[in-house]
N, C-alpha and C positions, 0 to 999 in steps of 0.2 A: 878834731871832734868840735861840727860847728856851731858858734859866739852864736847865738841867734836874740834881738834887738827890737826890741814896738818903732814895726814901720808894716806898711802898708804891704813886704811880701814877704813878710812872712807866715803866710796858710802855704804862701810856696816850699820855702826853706822848710819849712815842717814836713809837708810831699816828700822831697825831692831826701831827707838824710830816711823815712819810714823807709821808701827802694828803694831801701839800698840795707835794707832787715833780710837778714839769712834763717830766722832760726827763730826768733821770739820778740814780739816785742811786749813791754810790758811797761803802760799807763797808768801813773796818778795822775786826774785831771778834775780840777771841777766842773764841769760839762765840756758837755763838744757840742758847742751845732754847726762846722763849717761843713758840708755834703764831700766837697774836696779831700778830710783829709777821714774823711768813713765810706768816701770809693775805694779812696788807699785802703786804706785796715778792710774792707770790705775783702780787695783784690789776692791782701799778704794776705788768707786766711783763705784764701779759693790754692792760692799756689804751698800748701800743707809750712806759714811760717805760724810758728802761731802765736796769737794776741792777746790776752790781758788788759783787762782794760781796769781798774779800781778808782768812781763818781759817785754823784750825790742823786739824792733820787730823786724821780721822776719828778712830783711831785713840788721838786725841789726852783724846777725848770721853769720859768717865765711861760704866767699866759698862757702868750700871742704865738709863744711858738712849740708849745709844748704838746702838740701833737703830732708833728711833723720829726717834732727830734725824738721821739719817745719811738717814729717808726722805722727811725736812722740806728740805731738805737739797736730797737730788737728784729731791723737787716742781720746787722751785725752779732747775732744773738743763734739768728735763724742757720749761718752759713759755718757756725761756728768757736766764732768769738767768746772767749770765760770774761762778762759780763759782773762785777764786783760789784754789788751796791754799798755805800757806806753811808749807814743808818745814820744820822747828825739830828739833835738841837742845840738852839743856840741855848748857851746859857744848863750845858746837863751834858756835862765828857762822858759819863756813863752811851754815852751818844755814839761818840769818836771815837 
């Protein structure tokens, strides 16, 4: 198993790990902004790999990049990825 450490090459390491998936990819993540990661996930879905993501609502994404990130996540849904939105509200544990 690959050990991930913060650094400039983390995205490339992550994409390489995703590329190894043959059956499924399950991701729980605060947000996905990186187009390389999105493109790899789209590629894997198109190769019949089940991709399931749990992430925060689109309105939690910084307004500066929200439109672009929402577009990328919707592309993933369109090709068949399962996108689960985890509603949340700081201070209200019923949403977590």
